[in-house]
DORO-408369 format. One line per 3 residues: for each residue x, y, z of C-alpha. Coordinates in steps of 0.25 Angstrom, whole numbers, plus 5000, padded with zeros to 4 digits. Example, Ala and Ser with C-alpha at 12.3 -4.5 7.8 and 13.67 -1.06 7.14 Angstrom:
<vexzas>
5049,4982,5031 ~ 5055,4996,5029
</vexzas>
This chain:
<vexzas>
5215,4988,5007 ~ 5204,4977,5010 ~ 5191,4984,5006
5179,4987,5014 ~ 5168,4975,5013 ~ 5156,4982,5002
5145,4980,5014 ~ 5154,4991,5021 ~ 5155,4999,5008
5141,4999,5008 ~ 5136,5003,5021 ~ 5136,5019,5021
5131,5028,5033 ~ 5117,5039,5028 ~ 5107,5048,5033
5093,5044,5029 ~ 5087,5057,5025 ~ 5071,5050,5020
5064,5039,5017 ~ 5060,5034,5003 ~ 5047,5028,4997
5052,5014,5002 ~ 5054,5018,5015 ~ 5072,5018,5013
5078,5029,5019 ~ 5085,5038,5011 ~ 5100,5043,5012
5109,5052,5003 ~ 5124,5044,5002 ~ 5133,5051,4995
5123,5060,4987 ~ 5116,5047,4983 ~ 5104,5043,4987
5103,5028,4997 ~ 5089,5023,5001 ~ 5092,5015,5016
5083,5002,5017 ~ 5078,5003,5035 ~ 5084,5021,5036
5075,5032,5042 ~ 5075,5046,5039 ~ 5086,5053,5050
5094,5042,5051 ~ 5108,5040,5048 ~ 5111,5024,5044
5122,5017,5040 ~ 5118,5009,5026 ~ 5123,4998,5016
5117,5000,4999 ~ 5111,4989,4994 ~ 5111,4994,4980
5116,5005,4971 ~ 5112,5014,4962 ~ 5111,5026,4953
5103,5034,4961 ~ 5101,5029,4975 ~ 5107,5018,4982
5099,5007,4992 ~ 5104,5003,5006 ~ 5101,4996,5018
5101,5001,5032 ~ 5114,4996,5040 ~ 5111,5004,5054
5105,5017,5058 ~ 5115,5026,5064 ~ 5107,5038,5067
5091,5032,5070 ~ 5078,5039,5067 ~ 5069,5044,5077
5058,5038,5067 ~ 5064,5024,5067 ~ 5057,5011,5077
5058,4998,5077 ~ 5051,4990,5066 ~ 5037,4983,5071
5040,4973,5062 ~ 5052,4962,5066 ~ 5054,4957,5051
5056,4974,5047 ~ 5067,4975,5039 ~ 5066,4960,5033
5053,4959,5028 ~ 5048,4969,5016 ~ 5034,4972,5021
5037,4985,5030 ~ 5049,4996,5028 ~ 5048,5008,5038
5045,5000,5051 ~ 5059,5007,5056 ~ 5051,5021,5054
5040,5023,5066 ~ 5025,5026,5060 ~ 5025,5040,5062
5039,5042,5052 ~ 5034,5032,5043 ~ 5023,5042,5040
5033,5054,5040 ~ 5040,5048,5031 ~ 5029,5045,5020
5024,5058,5022 ~ 5037,5065,5018 ~ 5040,5052,5007
5024,5058,5000 ~ 5030,5071,5002 ~ 5043,5070,4994
5037,5062,4984 ~ 5023,5071,4981 ~ 5037,5084,4982
5048,5074,4971 ~ 5039,5068,4964 ~ 5026,5076,4961
5033,5090,4966 ~ 5021,5092,4973 ~ 5018,5097,4986
5005,5096,4996 ~ 4997,5106,5001 ~ 4994,5097,5012
5000,5086,5017 ~ 4990,5077,5026 ~ 4994,5073,5038
5000,5055,5037 ~ 4989,5047,5043 ~ 4994,5033,5047
4989,5021,5056 ~ 4992,5008,5061 ~ 5008,5003,5057
5005,4988,5059 ~ 4994,4980,5056 ~ 4988,4988,5045
4991,4978,5034 ~ 4978,4971,5028 ~ 4984,4969,5014
4996,4961,5012 ~ 5003,4950,5002 ~ 5012,4942,5010
5023,4934,5002 ~ 5023,4918,5003 ~ 5038,4912,5003
5042,4898,5007 ~ 5056,4895,5012 ~ 5063,4882,5014
5069,4887,5028 ~ 5058,4896,5031 ~ 5046,4891,5027
5035,4899,5021 ~ 5036,4914,5023 ~ 5022,4924,5023
5024,4937,5024 ~ 5031,4950,5017 ~ 5044,4949,5007
5058,4952,5014 ~ 5063,4967,5011 ~ 5067,4968,4998
5066,4954,4995 ~ 5056,4945,4988 ~ 5058,4935,5000
5048,4933,5010 ~ 5053,4938,5024 ~ 5050,4927,5034
5041,4937,5044 ~ 5031,4933,5057 ~ 5023,4944,5059
5020,4958,5051 ~ 5016,4972,5058 ~ 5009,4978,5047
5000,4966,5042 ~ 4985,4966,5047 ~ 4986,4958,5062
4978,4946,5057 ~ 4988,4944,5045 ~ 5002,4945,5052
4997,4933,5062 ~ 4994,4924,5049 ~ 5008,4927,5044
5015,4914,5051 ~ 5003,4905,5049 ~ 5003,4910,5035
5017,4904,5033 ~ 5011,4890,5041 ~ 5000,4890,5031
5007,4893,5018 ~ 5018,4882,5022 ~ 5007,4870,5024
5000,4874,5008 ~ 5005,4864,4998 ~ 5007,4877,4990
5015,4885,5001 ~ 5025,4886,4990 ~ 5015,4893,4979
5010,4903,4990 ~ 5019,4916,4984 ~ 5009,4925,4992
4997,4927,5003 ~ 4990,4939,5002 ~ 4982,4946,5014
4971,4956,5015 ~ 4963,4959,5026 ~ 4950,4967,5032
4945,4969,5046 ~ 4938,4954,5047 ~ 4945,4947,5037
4960,4941,5032 ~ 4963,4936,5019 ~ 4974,4928,5016
4974,4926,5002 ~ 4986,4914,4997 ~ 4991,4917,4983
4994,4901,4977 ~ 5003,4897,4965 ~ 4997,4884,4966
4982,4878,4970 ~ 4980,4877,4986 ~ 4978,4861,4986
4966,4857,4997 ~ 4977,4855,5009 ~ 4979,4868,5007
4967,4872,5008 ~ 4965,4868,5021 ~ 4977,4874,5028
4971,4888,5022 ~ 4958,4884,5026 ~ 4961,4880,5040
4970,4894,5042 ~ 4959,4902,5036 ~ 4950,4897,5046
4961,4896,5057 ~ 4965,4911,5056 ~ 4952,4917,5050
4957,4922,5037 ~ 4954,4920,5023 ~ 4961,4912,5015
4961,4917,4999 ~ 4969,4911,4986 ~ 4975,4914,4974
4980,4906,4965 ~ 4982,4916,4954 ~ 4977,4931,4949
4967,4937,4956 ~ 4955,4930,4952 ~ 4960,4918,4960
4959,4925,4973 ~ 4948,4918,4981 ~ 4944,4916,4994
4948,4902,5001 ~ 4943,4901,5016 ~ 4933,4904,5018
4927,4902,5003 ~ 4918,4916,5007 ~ 4924,4924,5014
4921,4939,5022 ~ 4924,4949,5012 ~ 4935,4957,5015
4934,4974,5017 ~ 4939,4986,5023 ~ 4932,4998,5027
4933,5010,5028 ~ 4923,5014,5040 ~ 4921,5028,5037
4914,5027,5024 ~ 4907,5018,5031 ~ 4913,5008,5018
4918,4993,5016 ~ 4927,4988,5006 ~ 4927,4975,5001
4939,4969,4994 ~ 4947,4956,4992 ~ 4960,4950,4996
4966,4955,4984 ~ 4959,4971,4981 ~ 4968,4981,4984
4965,4989,4998 ~ 4973,4997,5007 ~ 4981,4989,5017
4980,4998,5030 ~ 4966,4998,5031 ~ 4967,5007,5043
4974,5019,5034 ~ 4965,5016,5023 ~ 4953,5022,5028
4960,5034,5033 ~ 4966,5035,5021 ~ 4951,5036,5014
4947,5045,5024 ~ 4960,5053,5021 ~ 4956,5053,5005
4941,5058,5007 ~ 4945,5068,5016 ~ 4955,5074,5005
4944,5070,4993 ~ 4931,5073,5000 ~ 4921,5067,4991
4909,5073,4991 ~ 4894,5071,4987 ~ 4892,5074,4971
4906,5073,4968 ~ 4912,5064,4960 ~ 4926,5056,4963
4937,5046,4954 ~ 4942,5037,4965 ~ 4954,5032,4957
4963,5019,4959 ~ 4948,5016,4968 ~ 4951,5004,4971
4940,4995,4977 ~ 4935,5008,4982 ~ 4943,5013,4994
4943,5028,4991 ~ 4929,5026,4982 ~ 4919,5023,4992
4923,5033,5003 ~ 4922,5043,4991 ~ 4909,5038,4988
4903,5038,5004 ~ 4906,5050,5004 ~ 4896,5054,4993
4905,5055,4979 ~ 4902,5050,4967 ~ 4916,5039,4965
4922,5035,4952 ~ 4933,5024,4958 ~ 4943,5018,4945
4949,5006,4947 ~ 4958,4998,4939 ~ 4956,4985,4947
4943,4979,4943 ~ 4942,4972,4954 ~ 4943,4983,4963
4933,4992,4956 ~ 4922,4979,4957 ~ 4927,4979,4971
4925,4993,4972 ~ 4911,4994,4966 ~ 4908,4982,4974
4911,4989,4988 ~ 4904,5001,4983 ~ 4892,4994,4981
4893,4988,4996 ~ 4896,5002,5000 ~ 4884,5008,4995
4889,5016,4985 ~ 4889,5012,4971 ~ 4880,5027,4967
4894,5034,4972 ~ 4905,5024,4970 ~ 4908,5020,4954
4920,5010,4950 ~ 4926,5008,4938 ~ 4939,4999,4934
4950,5007,4925 ~ 4966,5007,4924 ~ 4967,5021,4928
4982,5019,4922 ~ 4974,5018,4908 ~ 4964,5027,4906
4962,5041,4899 ~ 4958,5054,4899 ~ 4944,5051,4892
4941,5039,4900 ~ 4943,5047,4915 ~ 4937,5058,4908
4923,5050,4905 ~ 4925,5047,4921 ~ 4917,5059,4921
4923,5071,4931 ~ 4928,5070,4947 ~ 4927,5079,4956
4938,5073,4965 ~ 4948,5060,4964 ~ 4955,5049,4972
4965,5043,4966 ~ 4973,5030,4973 ~ 4982,5024,4965
4992,5012,4964 ~ 5007,5017,4968 ~ 5010,5020,4953
5000,5030,4955 ~ 4991,5037,4945 ~ 4996,5046,4936
4989,5041,4921 ~ 4976,5044,4930 ~ 4983,5056,4936
4985,5062,4922 ~ 4970,5060,4915 ~ 4966,5067,4929
4963,5080,4923 ~ 4950,5076,4915 ~ 4942,5073,4928
4944,5087,4935 ~ 4947,5084,4948 ~ 4946,5094,4959
4952,5083,4970 ~ 4961,5072,4970 ~ 4965,5063,4981
4977,5054,4980 ~ 4980,5041,4987 ~ 4993,5035,4985
5003,5022,4988 ~ 5013,5030,4981 ~ 5019,5044,4984
5028,5043,4971 ~ 5016,5042,4962 ~ 5007,5052,4971
5016,5062,4967 ~ 5018,5060,4954 ~ 5005,5060,4951
5003,5072,4962 ~ 5014,5079,4951 ~ 5004,5078,4939
4991,5081,4948 ~ 4997,5094,4953 ~ 5008,5099,4941
5000,5094,4929 ~ 4986,5094,4934 ~ 4983,5106,4943
4978,5098,4955 ~ 4986,5103,4971 ~ 4990,5093,4980
4982,5096,4990 ~ 4987,5087,5002 ~ 4994,5075,5004
4998,5065,5016 ~ 5001,5050,5018 ~ 4995,5039,5023
5004,5029,5033 ~ 4996,5016,5027 ~ 5006,5006,5026
5013,5010,5039 ~ 5029,5003,5039 ~ 5031,5003,5025
5034,5013,5015 ~ 5022,5014,5006 ~ 5017,5030,5008
5001,5031,5004 ~ 4998,5045,5002 ~ 4986,5055,4998
4985,5067,4991 ~ 4974,5077,4986 ~ 4974,5085,4975
4966,5097,4970 ~ 4964,5105,4959 ~ 4964,5121,4964
</vexzas>
């Protein structure tokens, strides 16, 4: 008897019960978990296994047999091909609900904790929100130069002409950038264009592995003039970042109008890429933290002062600690420019390599704000008892590490998880930004 083709053997039908942290549908087939790319909760799908593992399998969607009521038409023509977004097939309200569930599930499963109050989720514009991006560049013999994000699951650059999440001023430059790089003598040695925008300016930072020729510089200057953008260069490490056109550009700044604050930043400095949501996130953090005159507040992983300066503006004395010395310098300068140097101090320290005595020498603090990277803050969390803070606000970009750290704060240090909630900081992606409030009884 002739065997069926292998592709047919790989096909299976499944009911999708949830989404994982990467936006994949979760199903259980013959007792085994299968992650199905492109499937949504509540759907019955036909899928094909792409990878078999000892604990779970991975699969790609073949057909939706019973669609979810929340399934929608992706706003981007490149969805499913470009790897920049993974959830455009789920309507924005559904994205928010899924992310809230991911946070709650992570707290329960990893940290064994439950928030006393779930904060209302916050969402903003779902298009044109991205003010920072790293655009990959690659030249192909049959397609010329491509500029954009990588294809889903590969290192190849997707052939895209339009991006709905980019700042519209940058979106309009995707095709002109192809033409520009195609005309450079070093077109095969420009792997990336980093983008940074503010309300007044657009910066394009070209990373190049060989020097620009005189003709290249002419092309770059003409592009900067024609499109009214700043062109910067990076030929090596961070110290080689320099403006080309204009030679003395207008500084990049973002603002928090509610606190009458302006923050200067460089094109490679970390800031939140969704500035509309950042304003709302800072407001919620301040409402939870409630800094007051006469209080001392510690801001860990403070960056260039995104939370530190609002804390100081509300009258509290704040110490911001950050591992990146360049960001600490910028934080100090931003404090001075905003008239807050007397209330806001900053120091550089590796927050993963401190000891109890160093932390104790900082003094006692009434309240602490923590905004760590995806790896979380477990090392500094274990040292916090010596500071005797009664309130902690934790801003997180990873529900898993927030849940892990929450478990330590609650089960080992006696804090209560008073509240938690999410921001849809990155619409159409599986990224979950969240905030949690901890207090001592």
